[in-house]
N, C-alpha and C positions, 0 to 999 in steps of 0.2 A: 582434376578439379572436380568438385561435387556440386557446382551451382545449380544445375537442373534439378538434381535429386533434392537438394535443400529447398529450393523454391516450391517444388511439389509438395514436400512436407509442410512447409508453412501454409500453402494453399489448403492442405488437409486440415490445418488448424482452424481456418475460417469455416470450412465445411462443417466442422465439429460444432463451432459456435452456433450455427444455424441448423444443426442436425435435427431431423425429424420433421422439417417442412421444406426441404429443398425440392421435394416433389411437386409442391403447389405452384399454380400460376399466381403471379403477382397481381394484387388488386390495388385499388387506390388506398394509399397509407392512412391508417387511422391516426388521428392527432395525437402526438406524443406528449400527453397530459395525464399526470396522476391526479385523482380528485377524490374527495371524501365529503361526507354529509356531517361531520363531527370534528371538533378539535382533537389534537394528539392528547391521549391519556398519559402516555409515557414517552421518554426521550427517543426510543427507537420508532415511534410513530410520527415524530416531527419531520418536517420537510427540509432538506439540506440545500443551501445556497453557498457558493464560494467562488473567489476569484483566483484560486490557486494558493493564495497567501492568507486571506481573510475570509472566514467562513461563519455561517450561522445555521442554526436549527430552529426552524419556525414552527411553534406549536399551534398557532391559530386560535388561541383562547380569546373569549370576549369579555370576561370579568377582569382578569389581569392577564395580559399577553406576556408570555415568556419568549425571548428570542435569545437562545444560548449562543455564546460567542467563542470563536476560536481565532488565534493568530498563530501561524505555523512555527514560530520560534519561542513560544511560551514553554520553556523547558527548565526543569529542575537540574541541578549538577553543574558540573564544569569539567574541563579536561582533567583526566587523572590517569596515572599510570598503574595498570594491573598486571603487567607482564611479570612472570616469574623468571627473572633473569637467570641464565645458566641451567634452565631445566633440561636442556639438550644433553647434559652429562648423564642423565638417566635414560635417554631415548633408547639406546642399544638394549639396556637391560629390560625395558618395558616391551620392546619388540620380541626379544628372546623369550620372555615369559609367555607371550601370546603364541609364538611358533611352537612352544612346548605344551600348549593347551592349558597353561596356568593363568586363565583369563581373570579370575578374581584377584590374584596377587598382582597382575599387571594393572588392573584397574585401581587398587589401593595405592600402587606406586604413582600412577598419573594423578590421582586426586591429591596426593600429598605434595608432589613436586612440580605439577604443571598448571594446576588450575587456580586462578585467582579468585578473589571474593566476588560474590554476586551482589552488587549494590542496586537498590531499587531507586531510580531516578526517572521520574516519569514526564511525559508530555502531559500538559495541564489545560484545562478550560481557561480561557480568558475571563470569563464571567458570564452575567446574564444582563440584558437590557430588559427592564420590565415596564410595562405600560399599563397602568391602573386605569381601567375604563368604566367599570361598574356596570357593564351591559349583561344582564341576566335574562333568561327566558326569551332568547332571540328566536327569530324565525327565518325559514328559507336559507339556512347556513350551507356555504359551500367553501371548501378548502382546496386549493389547487397547486400543483407545481408544473408549470409549462417547461418542458425539457428543451424545446427549441429556442425559447427566449431566456431560459435561466431566471425565471421569475416565480416567487411563491406569493400567492394572494389568498385573501379571506374576504368573503362578502356574507353579509347577513342583514336582516331587517330588525330594528329595535325601536319601538315606540313610534312607528310610522316613518321612520327614517332608514334609508338604505346606506349601509357603511361598507367601505372597501379599504383594505390594507394591501399594499404592494411591497414586496421586499426583494432586493437583489443586491449582490456584491459585485461591484464594478471593476473589471480588470483594467479599464481605461483609466479611471480616476482613483482607483485604490481606496475606495469608501464603501461601507455598507449604507445602502439607502433604504429608508422605510418611509412610505408615503401613506398618510391617512386622509380619506376623503368621505364625503357624505353628499347625499343628493338635496340636502337642505342647508342653506347658509347657516354658519354659526353653531353648527351641531358637533364640533370636535372639541371635547373637553377631556383632559386626561392628566395623570402625573407620571412622570418619568424618573426611573431609578437605574443606576448602575451598581452592581455588587457581584461578589464571588464568594465561594465557600470559606476562603481564608486569606490572609495577607493582602489586605486592600485598604485604601483610603479613597473615599469619594468626596468631592468638593465641588461647589458651584463655581463656574467660570463666567463672570459677568452675569447678565440677566437671562442668557439663553444657552448656557453651556454646562456640561458636566465633565469632570475630569476624575478618572479612576486610575490609580497607580499603586505600585508596590514592588516587592521582590518575591519571585517564585522560590519556594523551597520544598523539601519533602520531609515534614516533621522536624524542621530545624537542622536536619542532618546533612543535607546537600543543597545548600543555597545555590540558586540558579540566576537567571536573567532578571533585570528590572524591566518592568513593562509599563506602557502608558496606553490608555484608551481615552479618547476625546470625543464627546457627543455635542452636536450643535442642532438646536431645534429652530426651525424656520416656519413660523405660523403665518398664514394669510388671514389678515384681520384678527380680531379677538386679541387676547392679552396673554403674556407669559410672565411668570414670577418665579425667581430662583430662591429657595429657602430650604434649610436643613438638609443640604445635600441632594435635593431633588428639584426637578423643574415641574411647575404646574401650568398647564395650558388651559385657557378657558374660552369657549365660544369662538374658536377658529373656524374659518371655512374649509381650509385644508391645513395639514401640517406635514412638513418634510423633516425627517431626521437623518442626519449625516454622522457616521461614526467611523473614526479612523483608529488604528492601533499599530504599535510598533514596540520592539524591545531593543535592549542593548546587545542582544546576540549579534545583530548586523547593522546597528545604528549607533553612531556616536551620541547623538541627541534625539532620542526617539519622541520626546515631547515636541520639539520644533518640527520634526518630520510630521507628526500628526496635525500640528497647526497649519503647516504648509498644504497638506492634502485637503484639509477641511476648507481652508480659504479658497483654494482653487475650484474645489467642487461647488462651493456656495455660489461663487461667481458665475459658474457656467449654467446654473439653474437646473431644475428637475427634468424638464422636457429633453434638454440636451443630453443629461447624464443617462437617461433612460434609452434614448435613441442610440447613442454610441456604445452603451453596454450591450444592447441586443445585437447590434451589428457585429461587434467583435466576438461575441459568443457564436453567432451564426456562422462566422467564417470557419470555425472548426466543426461545429455540430452538423452543419448542412452538407458536409462532404459525403455522408453515407445516409442512405434511406433504405428502409427495409419494410416491406409489406408482404403479408401472407394471406392468401386466399382463405376467406371464411367470413362468417357474419360479423358485422360491426357491432361490437358491444361496448363502445366507447361511452354510451350514455349510462352505463352502470358503474357505480363507484368502484374504484380500484380494489378496495379491501373486500368488497363483495364478490368481484370477479376472482380474486385469489382464493377466497374461501370456496367458491364453486369448483375451481380447478382442483383444490385439495380433496373435494368430495367426488372427483372423477369426471367433471365436465371438461369439454374441449374448447380452448379459447386460444387459437393461434395469434390473435392480435395482442393478447397479453404477453405472449412470448416475444413478439416484436417490440413491444413497449419495454420489456425487461432488459432486452438487448441495448435499446437506446438509453435506458437508464444507466447501464454500466458505462457507456460512452460519456454520458453527462457527468457522472462522478468523477471520471478521470480528468475531464476538462476542467471541473471545478475544484479539484484539489491538487493538480500537477500541471503548472505552467512554467515556461522558461524563467529562470532566475528565482524560483521559489524552492522551499524544501521539498524533499520527495514525499510522495504519498506514504503515510505511516500505516500501521495496523488498522486503523480506522479512517484512513484517507486523510482528512483534515479535521474531522468533527470528533470532539471528545468532551463529555460533561463532567470528567472526574478530575480530582487532585492526584489521586493514585490510581491510574487507569489499569485495566486488565492487561497484563503482560507489558505494562509501562506505556502502552501505545506507541511502541518503538519501532525499529526496523529489523524485523526477524528476516535474516537473509539465508535461512535454510529451507525456504520456499515462499513465505508469505508475501514479502515485498516483490520478488520476482513475479509472482502470480498477479499482483496488482497491475503490472505493466505488460503482461501477455497481450492484452487487447491493443496496446499502443500502436504498433506498426500495422497489424491486420485490420484494424478498424480506422485506419487513415488519420492517426493522431500522433504522427512522429514527433512534432514539437513538445507533446506532453511527455515524451520519454526523457527529455533533456535533464530534469532534476534527479532521475535515476542515474544518469552518467555522472552528474555532479556528485552524487553520493559515493559512487565507486571511485572517482578521483580523489575525494576527500579522505577516503580510507587508505589511500596509498602511502602517505608519509608515515602514519602509525603503523600500517601494516608491514612496512619494510623493517621497522624497529622490532615489531613482534617476531617476524621471520627470523631475524638476526639473533635477538636476545633469547628467545625461547627455543627455537629449533636449530639455530646456526645454519640457516638457509638463506640464500638470496631471494630476489623478488619480493613480492608482498603477499601477505596472508590475511584473511579474515575468518571469523569463526560463525557461530550460529545467530548472532544478533549484534546490533550496535545501536547507538542513539545519536542525538544532535552533536555529541562531542567526539564522535567518530573513533571510538576505541576499537580495538581489533583483538584483544586478548582472549585466550580460552578461559572461561570462568565457570563458577558454579559446580555442577555435578558432571561426571563423565557422560551420562546418558544424553545430554544435550550439548555439553560444553566442549568436549573433546572432538571437534569436527572441523578441520582446517580447510574446508572446501568452499567457504562462503565466497571468497573473492574469485575463485576458478569458475564458479557457477555464474556470478554476476557478470563477468566479462562477456559471456556469450550474447548478451543483449547488444553490445556494440556491434557484433557481427550481423545480428539479426537486422539491426538498423541499416546496415549497409546493404544487405540483401533487398530490402524494400526500397531504398532511396538510390542506390548505386552512387552514393556520394564518396567518390574516391578520396577527396581531400579529408573529409572526416575520418575515413578508415586510415589514412596515412598519418595524420596529425594526432588523432585521438584513440581510434580503435585498436590499431596494431600495437602501439606502445604499451597500452594497458593489458592487452592480451599477452604480450611478450613477458611483461613483468609477473603476471599470474603464473605464466609457464615456467619462468625461472624458478619460482618457488617449488613448483611440483617437480621439476627435474632434480632438484636437490633433495626433496622430501622422499621420493620413492626409494625403496630398498629391494633387495633381492630376496625372494622366498626361497629358503634353503631347500625345500622340497622340490620345487619345480624349476628354479632358476628364473622365474618370471619376476617382473617388477610389480610391486604392490605398495599400496598406501596403508599408513597405520602407525601406531594404534589409533583407531578412530571408531566413532559410533555410526551406525546406520540410524539417522536421525531420530532420536527419542525413543527408538524401539529397543527391546530387550530379547536376549536369547537365553536358552537353558544350556548349561554346560554338561558335558558327559556325566558328571557326577551329581547332576540335579541341582546345581546352584544357578542363580541368575546372574548375567553379566551384560555388559553393553559394548565393550571394546574388543576388537579383534583386528586381524590384518586382512587386507584386501576386500573389504566390504563392496558389494556390487556397485553401490552408488558412487563411492569414491573412484573406482576404476572407470565407470561410465563418464563421470564429469571430467576426469583427466583425459580420457580418450577424446571426448567432445572438444575440450579446450585445444589439444594438440591438433586435432583435424581442423578446426575452424581456423586456427593461426596458420596452418600450412596453406589453407585455401586463401586466406588474406594475403599471405606472403606471395602466392601465385598472382593474385590481382595486381600487387604492387611491384611485381618483378623482383622480389627478394629471393635470393638463393645464396645462403651463407652458411658458415660453420654452425650457426645457432639452429637454423631450420633443419640442417641435416641431423643435428643432435636429437632435435624434437622428433624427427621422422623415425630414427633409429629406436629411440625410446618408446614411442607409440607402438612400434612393431613388436616390442618386447613386453608390452604390458600383459599382465594377466587378464583374461577376459571372464566376464560373468559366466557362471556355470548353470546348467540345467540339472535338477535333481531327478532322482528315480521316478518320482511321481509326475515329471513332465513340467514342473513349475520352474520358473527362474529363481535361483537361489539368492536370498538377500545376503547372506554371509558366505565366505569361501568354503565353510564346512556345513554339513547338513545338520544344523542345530534344530532342537525342537523350539517351537514358538509359544511362548506363554501368552502371547497377544495376537492370535491369528487374524483378528479383524482390526489390526492397528490403523490409526487415521493416516499415518504416513505410509505411502507406497514407494519408499525411496529407490528401491531396486529397479523401478520402471522409468527412472530418469532417461534412460537411453531410448525409450518410446516417446516420451514427451516430458519436457521440451526438447531433449536431445534427439538426434537422428541416426543413432547407432543402429536401431532395430526398425525393420519395416516389413510388411508381408512381401513386397517384391524382392528385396535384396537379401533379407535374412529371415526366411519363413519359419526356420526352426526356433529363432528367438521370438518372432511374432506369436507363434502358437504357445510358446511358454508364457509369454506375457499375458495371453488370453486366459490360460489356465490359472495364472496368478490372480488376475483380477476376479475371476469366478470364485476362486477359493476365499478371497478377502471379502467379497460381498456376501458370500454364504455364511461367513462368521461374523457379520455385523459392520464390516468396513463401509466407509464413506458416510459415517454418522455425523460428522461435522460439515458445516457449509462449504468450507474451503476444500476439505478432503473430497467431498462429492463433486466439486467443480474440476478437481484434478482427474478424478475417475472419468468423468464425461470426456475430457480431452484425451485421455488414454483410448477410450473406444473410438 
């Protein structure tokens, strides 16, 4: 068993998260608040709130406030079959071409016979709540996001009146709450709108409500869910008028807005569900909604505190602190704030019963989002969940487990129809419809390791919780099914007799063939071999915990012992491919061949110092050639170190 070694590795992960300040003595924690002296000028400057399912980006504008809305099931598309049935008839030929060094021919064969169409079906914005206020030339402006309370707020003075807006998305009551207040009675006047870039109808509901509804699509090509958004305005004193698809509030003392949203993705009657949520929340009242929301958020957020010795710079706006650090200043408190911001985002976008965190968590302003705002499972979504266990947010891991379980039915079909293998398989990405087919181009699409990587999260959850029931009922079965595919998928390398995966890409990277051409597919890529080794090892450890010793575990052990292991090149670097190919992209953003270092546990300075040294040289080479130039890639490299 490897329990102690694995736990040490996971502890190392936490030390990496806080690397650079473990030496410091803790001081009183600075308040976990992001704050600014101006409204957001663009979407990426807005402040996110979310209850796991219903999210918003708060711009904090004073003339016309924009609160961009998301509901986690607003997806274009529907279930569709993209499997190339019978492709396995060409698998031996593709492998033989690779073994003979005819990589370009193998790639052409795979493109023609294995890869399905790449359809763009995006997660989409729910729309915008706009509040016309007409407040220009304001004074003493402050915009805040309190991470400990999950509340975004805006304060400013206008014509002698102090105004305050409070926004939160309640995980208790399943509504977005917006509260407008002023220090002078009768000062709240505004007009409320609901809209989105396309496919919507907005209508008044009674004297105090708005309804926005429609069907999501992607240029009429992939019709998706029907959605509903319901807004209720509750003014204190003053008056409210509904006209022309908008609500006009005049001279109120305070104004509370309740917004609910749902879709046909997981609701038979999303409009009635919204009505029920709004009615229940309105009955409870703003004060109760606020207190219960803060308490539920604190239940998760307050489990971890982090303070770092250094001057308290919390009185300086967050953007100014960030610019100072970019210019070379030292601000340990900003590092601690950034750490807590990451925990805050996971809490806000991934709660039990919700969809998993997508490429942008929960928040998206687009109709056709970058990379569809989907679930890339060749690192990105796994990376979203790396903090879950180590940052004491095990419950927030559950939507990821649901994603993997949802992939299993289609993954079994893909394994059988495309590869003639047992178990279940998934490739580089999926979406809300849980397809598992290889699609698109070989450089990213021909990579059947998505499921095998994902299931390691089940084992990690056990390592942190020691929840044996979870391991027995949920973790081990899904690990076993992923292993079944790998057992059937592996083949013997005729040169070495060792078992290798392929044809497969080292995600999104390219190599130069001996005759100077570029190719993506080969046999025995380091990442594939490391993922399979990791899966088999974790499964055997899980079987040991559960007291399972049968023909299947014996087969897994024998197969693992005959796996081809990653190679070290003549220059001392870990080889990304089984052959010493030239690298057209030496600073590539993916560092796939170091999976065995992180998140895997195959390499370590203590147990495999030769691999650890080869990994160090690999990192130095990548960085020297421009590696780590994207945010997620740099984060992975930090964890490697």
